N, C-alpha and C positions, 0 to 999 in steps of 0.2 A: 906381542901384546903383554902388557903388564897386568897381572892378576893380583888383587888385594883381598886378603881374608881378615875378617873381624870377629871378635868375641869367640864363641865356642867353635866356630868354623876354623879359626886360626889355631886353636888348641888341638883340635882333632887332626888337622893337616900337619901341624908341627912347624909352620912358618907363616909369617905375616904377608909375604908376597913372593911372587916368582914371575919370571919372564918366559913366556912360551910362545911357540908358533902353533896355533890350532890346526888340526887337520883340515883339509880342503872341504870335507863334507860337513863341517860344523858351521852351518849357515845361521843358526840362532843361538841364543844363550842356552836354551835347553839342550841343543845338540852338543854344545861345548861341555855342559854338565855331564851328559852321558859319557863323553870321552874322558873327562876328568876322573870319573869314578874308577876307571881302569888303571889310573896312574899309580895308586898305592892304596893300602888298606885305610890309611887316614883320609884320603880323598873319598873313598867309598863310604866311609862312616859319615863324613861331613855332608855329603850330597845324597844321602840315603832317602831323605824325605824332602822333596822340593817344595812342599807346602810351607816349610819352615825357613825358606831362603828368600831373601830379597836381593836385588842387584841394581847396580848403576853402571851405565856405560858413559865414560868420559864425564863423570860426576852428574849425570842426569838419571833419575830413577826410571827404570824400564821394567816391563814384564818379561817373563822367561821366554816368551815367544818372539822377543825383539830380535831383529837381524843384527849380526855382528858387524857386517859391512866393513868399514874402515876404522873400527874402534881401536883406540890406543891403550885404553885402560878399562878394566872391568873389575868392579868391586862387589864382593859377596858379603852379606851380613844377615843376622837374624832380624825378624820383624822388631820394630822399635815401638815401645809404648811410651806414652807421655803422661804427664800428671800436672 
């Protein structure tokens, strides 16, 4: 699965993207975030407060309880404000 990180998430993690195979017990986006927190201090910092994170599976906005199923790409980014 390709993971994409944007804005301050990318800065904390130290990379814009990575290809990973999620653990079998990561059924939802939230499950994956819990696992990602254990990968590095940067991941832990980036995913410390899930209220500040939005995500998209295969370029479709989803909630953190969305199933990963057969997702090819998962993007994480901060909430976007418009004007």
